[in-house]
Biopython code that builds the backbone (N, CA, C, O; Angstrom):
import numpy as np
from Bio.PDB.StructureBuilder import StructureBuilder

atoms = [
    (1, "MET", "N", (74.563, 84.146, 96.435)),
    (1, "MET", "CA", (75.224, 83.019, 97.657)),
    (1, "MET", "C", (75.355, 83.667, 98.727)),
    (1, "MET", "O", (75.206, 84.853, 98.436)),
    (2, "ILE", "N", (75.526, 83.567, 99.665)),
    (2, "ILE", "CA", (75.145, 84.016, 101.293)),
    (2, "ILE", "C", (77.431, 83.136, 101.760)),
    (2, "ILE", "O", (77.954, 82.089, 102.139)),
    (3, "GLY", "N", (77.570, 83.633, 101.611)),
    (3, "GLY", "CA", (79.003, 82.383, 102.455)),
    (3, "GLY", "C", (80.288, 81.980, 101.419)),
    (3, "GLY", "O", (81.433, 81.586, 101.640)),
    (4, "GLY", "N", (79.489, 82.291, 100.116)),
    (4, "GLY", "CA", (80.284, 82.675, 98.786)),
    (4, "GLY", "C", (81.337, 81.197, 98.620)),
    (4, "GLY", "O", (80.984, 80.241, 99.310)),
    (5, "ASP", "N", (82.693, 80.994, 97.661)),
    (5, "ASP", "CA", (82.716, 79.904, 97.410)),
    (5, "ASP", "C", (84.145, 79.430, 98.266)),
    (5, "ASP", "O", (85.141, 80.144, 98.383)),
    (6, "MET", "N", (84.055, 78.651, 98.582)),
    (6, "MET", "CA", (85.631, 78.992, 99.419)),
    (6, "MET", "C", (86.709, 78.765, 98.620)),
    (6, "MET", "O", (87.797, 79.173, 99.027)),
    (7, "GLY", "N", (86.664, 78.340, 97.827)),
    (7, "GLY", "CA", (88.076, 77.930, 97.134)),
    (7, "GLY", "C", (88.590, 79.171, 96.518)),
    (7, "GLY", "O", (89.781, 79.431, 96.348)),
    (8, "HIS", "N", (86.775, 80.502, 95.947)),
    (8, "HIS", "CA", (87.151, 81.206, 95.319)),
    (8, "HIS", "C", (88.265, 82.871, 96.950)),
    (8, "HIS", "O", (88.778, 83.990, 96.930)),
    (9, "THR", "N", (87.901, 81.566, 98.077)),
    (9, "THR", "CA", (88.269, 83.109, 98.758)),
    (9, "THR", "C", (89.714, 83.190, 99.016)),
    (9, "THR", "O", (90.389, 84.172, 99.326)),
    (10, "SER", "N", (90.081, 81.877, 98.816)),
    (10, "SER", "CA", (91.232, 81.055, 99.318)),
    (10, "SER", "C", (92.559, 81.146, 98.435)),
    (10, "SER", "O", (93.743, 80.856, 98.603)),
    (11, "ALA", "N", (91.385, 81.968, 96.890)),
    (11, "ALA", "CA", (92.799, 82.270, 95.982)),
    (11, "ALA", "C", (92.792, 83.604, 96.024)),
    (11, "ALA", "O", (93.714, 84.289, 95.581)),
    (12, "VAL", "N", (91.416, 84.209, 96.732)),
    (12, "VAL", "CA", (92.216, 85.488, 96.412)),
    (12, "VAL", "C", (92.712, 86.050, 97.878)),
    (12, "VAL", "O", (92.791, 87.214, 98.273)),
    (13, "ILE", "N", (92.999, 84.890, 98.503)),
    (13, "ILE", "CA", (93.527, 85.300, 100.164)),
    (13, "ILE", "C", (95.180, 85.025, 100.156)),
    (13, "ILE", "O", (96.098, 85.650, 100.688)),
    (14, "ALA", "N", (95.163, 83.638, 99.193)),
    (14, "ALA", "CA", (96.505, 83.953, 98.489)),
    (14, "ALA", "C", (97.401, 84.678, 97.314)),
    (14, "ALA", "O", (98.601, 84.541, 97.076)),
    (15, "VAL", "N", (96.272, 85.612, 96.568)),
    (15, "VAL", "CA", (96.510, 86.368, 96.517)),
    (15, "VAL", "C", (96.759, 87.660, 96.914)),
    (15, "VAL", "O", (97.138, 88.499, 96.097)),
    (16, "ILE", "N", (96.602, 87.898, 97.994)),
    (16, "ILE", "CA", (96.697, 89.495, 98.744)),
    (16, "ILE", "C", (98.370, 89.267, 100.096)),
    (16, "ILE", "O", (99.239, 90.022, 100.531)),
    (17, "LYS", "N", (97.979, 87.675, 100.281)),
    (17, "LYS", "CA", (99.549, 87.012, 100.130)),
    (17, "LYS", "C", (101.034, 87.610, 99.793)),
    (17, "LYS", "O", (101.832, 88.434, 100.241)),
    (18, "LYS", "N", (100.855, 86.380, 98.380)),
    (18, "LYS", "CA", (101.856, 87.430, 97.807)),
    (18, "LYS", "C", (101.629, 89.209, 97.431)),
    (18, "LYS", "O", (102.213, 89.655, 98.419)),
    (19, "VAL", "N", (101.408, 89.802, 97.059)),
    (19, "VAL", "CA", (101.089, 91.216, 97.556)),
    (19, "VAL", "C", (102.723, 91.530, 98.232)),
    (19, "VAL", "O", (103.949, 91.634, 98.212)),
    (20, "GLN", "N", (100.766, 91.563, 99.078)),
    (20, "GLN", "CA", (102.081, 91.565, 100.531)),
    (20, "GLN", "C", (103.468, 91.512, 100.483)),
    (20, "GLN", "O", (104.009, 92.614, 100.383)),
    (21, "SER", "N", (104.325, 90.367, 100.533)),
    (21, "SER", "CA", (105.630, 90.112, 99.763)),
    (21, "SER", "C", (105.735, 90.698, 99.586)),
    (21, "SER", "O", (106.188, 91.535, 100.367)),
    (22, "ILE", "N", (105.497, 90.904, 98.591)),
    (22, "ILE", "CA", (106.120, 92.193, 97.557)),
    (22, "ILE", "C", (106.560, 92.579, 97.939)),
    (22, "ILE", "O", (107.779, 92.713, 98.053)),
    (23, "ALA", "N", (105.548, 93.036, 98.418)),
    (23, "ALA", "CA", (105.570, 94.987, 98.824)),
    (23, "ALA", "C", (106.157, 94.943, 100.364)),
    (23, "ALA", "O", (106.232, 96.101, 100.775)),
    (24, "GLU", "N", (106.622, 93.939, 101.405)),
    (24, "GLU", "CA", (107.589, 94.029, 102.631)),
    (24, "GLU", "C", (109.149, 93.202, 102.211)),
    (24, "GLU", "O", (110.022, 93.082, 103.072)),
    (25, "GLN", "N", (109.326, 92.704, 100.875)),
    (25, "GLN", "CA", (110.441, 92.505, 100.857)),
    (25, "GLN", "C", (111.384, 94.074, 99.922)),
    (25, "GLN", "O", (112.593, 94.277, 99.810)),
    (26, "GLY", "N", (110.470, 94.711, 99.531)),
    (26, "GLY", "CA", (111.682, 96.031, 99.395)),
    (26, "GLY", "C", (111.694, 96.191, 97.917)),
    (26, "GLY", "O", (111.755, 95.186, 97.208)),
    (27, "VAL", "N", (111.657, 96.996, 97.569)),
    (27, "VAL", "CA", (112.693, 97.803, 96.202)),
    (27, "VAL", "C", (113.403, 99.117, 95.967)),
    (27, "VAL", "O", (112.739, 100.135, 96.159)),
    (28, "GLU", "N", (114.365, 99.208, 95.671)),
    (28, "GLU", "CA", (115.543, 99.812, 95.479)),
    (28, "GLU", "C", (114.883, 101.363, 95.434)),
    (28, "GLU", "O", (113.852, 101.773, 94.900)),
    (29, "TYR", "N", (115.881, 102.024, 96.196)),
    (29, "TYR", "CA", (115.766, 103.247, 96.674)),
    (29, "TYR", "C", (116.490, 104.801, 96.031)),
    (29, "TYR", "O", (117.031, 105.537, 96.856)),
    (30, "THR", "N", (116.458, 105.252, 94.449)),
    (30, "THR", "CA", (117.299, 106.258, 94.487)),
    (30, "THR", "C", (116.846, 107.261, 94.414)),
    (30, "THR", "O", (115.708, 107.529, 94.029)),
    (31, "SER", "N", (118.031, 108.293, 94.931)),
    (31, "SER", "CA", (117.091, 110.037, 94.937)),
    (31, "SER", "C", (116.935, 110.904, 93.637)),
    (31, "SER", "O", (116.873, 112.123, 93.479)),
    (32, "TYR", "N", (116.884, 109.627, 92.580)),
    (32, "TYR", "CA", (116.442, 110.863, 91.213)),
    (32, "TYR", "C", (115.754, 110.239, 91.404)),
    (32, "TYR", "O", (115.282, 110.719, 92.434)),
    (33, "SER", "N", (114.731, 108.628, 91.010)),
    (33, "SER", "CA", (113.598, 108.201, 91.053)),
    (33, "SER", "C", (112.829, 107.900, 92.424)),
    (33, "SER", "O", (112.991, 106.790, 91.917)),
    (34, "GLY", "N", (112.502, 107.828, 93.018)),
    (34, "GLY", "CA", (112.586, 107.367, 94.719)),
    (34, "GLY", "C", (112.553, 105.995, 94.526)),
    (34, "GLY", "O", (113.442, 105.256, 94.104)),
    (35, "ALA", "N", (110.948, 105.630, 95.035)),
    (35, "ALA", "CA", (111.033, 104.303, 95.082)),
    (35, "ALA", "C", (109.978, 104.359, 93.886)),
    (35, "ALA", "O", (109.735, 105.485, 93.451)),
    (36, "ILE", "N", (109.267, 103.180, 93.253)),
    (36, "ILE", "CA", (108.959, 102.266, 92.146)),
    (36, "ILE", "C", (108.224, 101.634, 93.302)),
    (36, "ILE", "O", (108.732, 101.232, 94.349)),
    (37, "CYS", "N", (106.317, 101.594, 92.783)),
    (37, "CYS", "CA", (105.734, 99.987, 92.956)),
    (37, "CYS", "C", (105.717, 99.375, 92.342)),
    (37, "CYS", "O", (105.666, 99.329, 91.113)),
    (38, "PRO", "N", (105.785, 98.316, 93.637)),
    (38, "PRO", "CA", (106.182, 96.353, 92.262)),
    (38, "PRO", "C", (105.429, 95.773, 92.399)),
    (38, "PRO", "O", (105.297, 94.623, 92.816)),
    (39, "ILE", "N", (104.494, 96.855, 91.894)),
    (39, "ILE", "CA", (102.782, 95.945, 91.412)),
    (39, "ILE", "C", (102.643, 96.814, 89.894)),
    (39, "ILE", "O", (103.237, 96.468, 88.874)),
    (40, "CYS", "N", (101.646, 98.114, 90.005)),
    (40, "CYS", "CA", (101.612, 99.195, 89.448)),
    (40, "CYS", "C", (102.453, 99.916, 89.323)),
    (40, "CYS", "O", (102.071, 101.070, 89.514)),
    (41, "GLY", "N", (104.675, 99.733, 88.802)),
    (41, "GLY", "CA", (104.680, 100.630, 88.317)),
    (41, "GLY", "C", (106.033, 102.483, 88.294)),
    (41, "GLY", "O", (107.133, 102.936, 87.976)),
    (42, "LEU", "N", (104.331, 102.836, 89.086)),
    (42, "LEU", "CA", (104.500, 104.098, 89.237)),
    (42, "LEU", "C", (105.401, 104.952, 90.447)),
    (42, "LEU", "O", (106.141, 104.307, 91.189)),
    (43, "LYS", "N", (105.295, 106.249, 90.567)),
    (43, "LYS", "CA", (106.252, 106.253, 91.703)),
    (43, "LYS", "C", (105.291, 106.119, 92.555)),
    (43, "LYS", "O", (104.103, 106.070, 92.235)),
    (44, "THR", "N", (105.756, 106.046, 93.784)),
    (44, "THR", "CA", (104.967, 105.547, 95.171)),
    (44, "THR", "C", (105.661, 107.476, 96.380)),
    (44, "THR", "O", (106.605, 108.252, 96.227)),
    (45, "LYS", "N", (104.808, 107.412, 97.137)),
    (45, "LYS", "CA", (104.734, 108.492, 98.331)),
    (45, "LYS", "C", (105.987, 108.242, 99.411)),
    (45, "LYS", "O", (106.757, 107.423, 98.909)),
    (46, "ILE", "N", (106.313, 108.553, 100.352)),
    (46, "ILE", "CA", (107.282, 108.470, 101.696)),
    (46, "ILE", "C", (106.077, 108.573, 102.358)),
    (46, "ILE", "O", (105.171, 109.405, 102.315)),
    (47, "ILE", "N", (106.241, 107.626, 102.935)),
    (47, "ILE", "CA", (105.607, 107.968, 104.432)),
    (47, "ILE", "C", (106.603, 107.867, 105.755)),
    (47, "ILE", "O", (106.297, 108.505, 106.763)),
    (48, "THR", "N", (107.719, 107.109, 105.733)),
    (48, "THR", "CA", (108.058, 107.111, 106.840)),
    (48, "THR", "C", (110.124, 106.051, 106.624)),
    (48, "THR", "O", (110.575, 104.998, 106.174)),
    (49, "THR", "N", (110.699, 107.550, 107.443)),
    (49, "THR", "CA", (111.942, 107.603, 106.669)),
    (49, "THR", "C", (112.468, 107.397, 108.320)),
    (49, "THR", "O", (112.215, 107.989, 109.369)),
    (50, "LYS", "N", (113.523, 105.976, 107.864)),
    (50, "LYS", "CA", (114.204, 105.710, 108.890)),
    (50, "LYS", "C", (115.406, 105.800, 109.295)),
    (50, "LYS", "O", (115.903, 104.787, 108.802)),
    (51, "PRO", "N", (116.297, 106.372, 109.914)),
    (51, "PRO", "CA", (117.008, 107.171, 110.240)),
    (51, "PRO", "C", (118.699, 106.086, 109.630)),
    (51, "PRO", "O", (118.691, 105.021, 110.248)),
    (52, "TRP", "N", (119.971, 106.183, 108.646)),
    (52, "TRP", "CA", (120.976, 105.506, 108.458)),
    (52, "TRP", "C", (121.160, 104.888, 109.476)),
    (52, "TRP", "O", (121.082, 105.227, 110.657)),
    (53, "ASP", "N", (121.607, 103.222, 108.619)),
    (53, "ASP", "CA", (121.709, 101.829, 109.711)),
    (53, "ASP", "C", (123.014, 101.179, 108.561)),
    (53, "ASP", "O", (123.008, 100.696, 107.429)),
    (54, "ASP", "N", (124.158, 101.531, 109.704)),
    (54, "ASP", "CA", (125.329, 100.643, 108.206)),
    (54, "ASP", "C", (124.898, 100.940, 106.678)),
    (54, "ASP", "O", (124.262, 100.053, 106.109)),
    (55, "GLY", "N", (125.210, 102.171, 105.948)),
    (55, "GLY", "CA", (124.839, 102.290, 104.522)),
    (55, "GLY", "C", (123.785, 102.288, 104.152)),
    (55, "GLY", "O", (123.532, 102.364, 102.949)),
    (56, "ALA", "N", (122.674, 102.181, 105.271)),
    (56, "ALA", "CA", (121.534, 102.105, 104.288)),
    (56, "ALA", "C", (120.411, 102.427, 104.935)),
    (56, "ALA", "O", (120.408, 102.326, 106.162)),
    (57, "ARG", "N", (119.635, 102.725, 104.476)),
    (57, "ARG", "CA", (118.622, 104.019, 104.663)),
    (57, "ARG", "C", (117.257, 103.222, 104.756)),
    (57, "ARG", "O", (117.799, 102.517, 103.905)),
    (58, "VAL", "N", (115.482, 102.397, 105.043)),
    (58, "VAL", "CA", (115.101, 101.796, 105.165)),
    (58, "VAL", "C", (113.379, 102.972, 104.821)),
    (58, "VAL", "O", (112.846, 103.683, 105.673)),
    (59, "ARG", "N", (112.942, 102.806, 103.447)),
    (59, "ARG", "CA", (111.682, 104.187, 104.234)),
    (59, "ARG", "C", (110.553, 103.086, 103.896)),
    (59, "ARG", "O", (110.755, 101.946, 103.477)),
    (60, "TYR", "N", (109.586, 103.565, 104.116)),
    (60, "TYR", "CA", (108.039, 103.276, 104.335)),
    (60, "TYR", "C", (106.886, 104.032, 102.551)),
    (60, "TYR", "O", (105.918, 103.985, 103.310)),
    (61, "HIS", "N", (106.617, 104.265, 101.947)),
    (61, "HIS", "CA", (106.068, 103.997, 101.378)),
    (61, "HIS", "C", (105.287, 103.608, 101.404)),
    (61, "HIS", "O", (105.049, 102.617, 102.094)),
    (62, "LYS", "N", (103.677, 104.740, 99.945)),
    (62, "LYS", "CA", (102.153, 104.904, 99.994)),
    (62, "LYS", "C", (101.902, 104.529, 98.678)),
    (62, "LYS", "O", (103.055, 104.619, 98.258)),
    (63, "CYS", "N", (101.200, 104.150, 97.652)),
    (63, "CYS", "CA", (100.608, 104.095, 96.285)),
    (63, "CYS", "C", (100.422, 104.796, 96.389)),
    (63, "CYS", "O", (100.098, 105.152, 97.521)),
    (64, "LEU", "N", (100.438, 105.950, 95.041)),
    (64, "LEU", "CA", (99.115, 107.159, 95.275)),
    (64, "LEU", "C", (98.400, 106.288, 93.561)),
    (64, "LEU", "O", (97.406, 106.901, 93.171)),
    (65, "ASN", "N", (98.679, 105.399, 92.887)),
    (65, "ASN", "CA", (98.074, 104.777, 91.845)),
    (65, "ASN", "C", (96.606, 104.108, 91.782)),
    (65, "ASN", "O", (96.546, 102.992, 91.266)),
    (66, "ASP", "N", (95.144, 104.831, 92.376)),
    (66, "ASP", "CA", (93.802, 104.594, 91.450)),
    (66, "ASP", "C", (93.758, 102.958, 91.959)),
    (66, "ASP", "O", (93.371, 102.449, 93.011)),
    (67, "LEU", "N", (94.184, 102.534, 91.039)),
    (67, "LEU", "CA", (94.286, 101.235, 90.727)),
    (67, "LEU", "C", (94.759, 100.502, 90.742)),
    (67, "LEU", "O", (94.379, 99.565, 90.039)),
    (68, "CYS", "N", (96.097, 100.349, 91.655)),
    (68, "CYS", "CA", (96.754, 99.588, 91.874)),
    (68, "CYS", "C", (95.896, 99.378, 92.999)),
    (68, "CYS", "O", (95.054, 100.190, 93.383)),
    (69, "VAL", "N", (96.243, 97.756, 93.752)),
    (69, "VAL", "CA", (95.390, 96.701, 94.424)),
    (69, "VAL", "C", (96.538, 97.030, 95.868)),
    (69, "VAL", "O", (96.201, 96.738, 97.015)),
    (70, "LEU", "N", (97.819, 97.637, 95.550)),
    (70, "LEU", "CA", (98.484, 97.813, 97.012)),
    (70, "LEU", "C", (97.827, 98.968, 97.704)),
    (70, "LEU", "O", (97.671, 98.686, 98.892)),
    (71, "ARG", "N", (97.305, 100.372, 97.352)),
    (71, "ARG", "CA", (96.643, 101.357, 97.260)),
    (71, "ARG", "C", (95.630, 101.236, 98.112)),
    (71, "ARG", "O", (95.459, 101.959, 99.094)),
    (72, "HIS", "N", (94.556, 99.842, 97.586)),
    (72, "HIS", "CA", (93.363, 99.862, 98.079)),
    (72, "HIS", "C", (93.544, 99.010, 99.092)),
    (72, "HIS", "O", (92.811, 99.183, 100.065)),
    (73, "LEU", "N", (94.508, 97.922, 99.140)),
    (73, "LEU", "CA", (94.567, 97.453, 100.229)),
    (73, "LEU", "C", (95.528, 97.849, 101.394)),
    (73, "LEU", "O", (96.209, 97.161, 102.155)),
    (74, "ASN", "N", (95.311, 99.483, 101.244)),
    (74, "ASN", "CA", (96.281, 100.369, 102.347)),
    (74, "ASN", "C", (97.650, 99.930, 103.144)),
    (74, "ASN", "O", (97.844, 100.124, 104.344)),
    (75, "MET", "N", (98.794, 99.134, 101.991)),
    (75, "MET", "CA", (99.513, 98.157, 102.120)),
    (75, "MET", "C", (100.941, 99.200, 101.782)),
    (75, "MET", "O", (100.944, 100.189, 101.048)),
    (76, "GLN", "N", (102.298, 98.539, 102.689)),
    (76, "GLN", "CA", (103.444, 99.754, 102.535)),
    (76, "GLN", "C", (104.479, 99.606, 101.654)),
    (76, "GLN", "O", (105.061, 98.522, 101.701)),
    (77, "ILE", "N", (104.784, 100.265, 101.013)),
    (77, "ILE", "CA", (106.252, 99.488, 100.870)),
    (77, "ILE", "C", (107.136, 99.532, 101.718)),
    (77, "ILE", "O", (107.018, 100.276, 102.691)),
    (78, "LYS", "N", (108.316, 98.673, 101.519)),
    (78, "LYS", "CA", (109.553, 98.899, 101.970)),
    (78, "LYS", "C", (110.450, 98.995, 100.570)),
    (78, "LYS", "O", (110.284, 98.316, 99.557)),
    (79, "SER", "N", (111.583, 100.173, 100.833)),
    (79, "SER", "CA", (112.585, 100.569, 99.587)),
    (79, "SER", "C", (113.969, 100.963, 100.594)),
    (79, "SER", "O", (113.919, 101.543, 101.678)),
    (80, "VAL", "N", (114.829, 100.611, 100.096)),
    (80, "VAL", "CA", (116.335, 100.829, 100.551)),
    (80, "VAL", "C", (116.472, 101.561, 100.075)),
    (80, "VAL", "O", (115.599, 102.036, 99.347)),
    (81, "GLU", "N", (117.674, 102.080, 100.218)),
    (81, "GLU", "CA", (118.393, 103.562, 99.599)),
    (81, "GLU", "C", (119.809, 103.282, 100.150)),
    (81, "GLU", "O", (119.978, 103.855, 101.227)),
    (82, "MET", "N", (120.709, 102.681, 99.794)),
    (82, "MET", "CA", (122.779, 102.116, 100.135)),
    (82, "MET", "C", (123.059, 103.470, 99.697)),
    (82, "MET", "O", (122.462, 104.232, 98.937)),
    (83, "ILE", "N", (124.333, 103.586, 100.511)),
    (83, "ILE", "CA", (125.238, 104.218, 100.455)),
    (83, "ILE", "C", (125.713, 104.209, 99.279)),
    (83, "ILE", "O", (126.076, 103.047, 99.094)),
    (84, "GLN", "N", (125.933, 104.835, 98.340)),
    (84, "GLN", "CA", (126.778, 104.470, 97.382)),
    (84, "GLN", "C", (128.604, 105.704, 97.135)),
    (84, "GLN", "O", (128.908, 106.846, 96.790)),
    (85, "ILE", "N", (129.098, 104.740, 97.490)),
    (85, "ILE", "CA", (130.732, 104.642, 98.217)),
    (85, "ILE", "C", (131.543, 104.799, 96.348)),
    (85, "ILE", "O", (131.789, 103.933, 95.507)),
    (86, "LYS", "N", (131.814, 106.936, 96.344)),
    (86, "LYS", "CA", (132.791, 106.291, 95.126)),
    (86, "LYS", "C", (134.150, 105.960, 94.778)),
    (86, "LYS", "O", (135.046, 106.704, 95.177)),
    (87, "GLN", "N", (134.421, 104.947, 94.091)),
    (87, "GLN", "CA", (136.056, 104.647, 93.769)),
    (87, "GLN", "C", (136.960, 104.897, 92.832)),
    (87, "GLN", "O", (136.723, 104.945, 91.625)),
    (88, "GLN", "N", (138.712, 105.170, 93.703)),
    (88, "GLN", "CA", (138.807, 107.061, 92.970)),
    (88, "GLN", "C", (139.721, 106.132, 91.873)),
    (88, "GLN", "O", (140.251, 106.669, 90.900)),
]
sb = StructureBuilder()
sb.init_structure("model")
sb.init_model(0)
sb.init_chain("A")
sb.init_seg("    ")
for serial, (resi, resn, name, xyz) in enumerate(atoms, 1):
    if name == "N":
        sb.init_residue(resn, " ", resi, " ")
    sb.init_atom(name, np.array(xyz, "f"), 0.0, 1.0, " ", f" {name:<3s}", serial, name[0])
structure = sb.get_structure()
């Protein structure tokens, strides 16, 4: 059928928007584990690292999992690293 079912198209668009929102919200970055993909749970690759700003550093990542929807949609994942202040 040419043109498809608009109900299915709307559902797919809604899922894509939700996945994009999750990636944009960001995940925690640690020096031990890096950033984990919020969709598939695997480690990601750093694409861009921003400078430190008020104790936080933002990075953008790509998921390397061939089965992950974020990889197929070529979406970046935001991560935030916070400076850990040691209390004495």
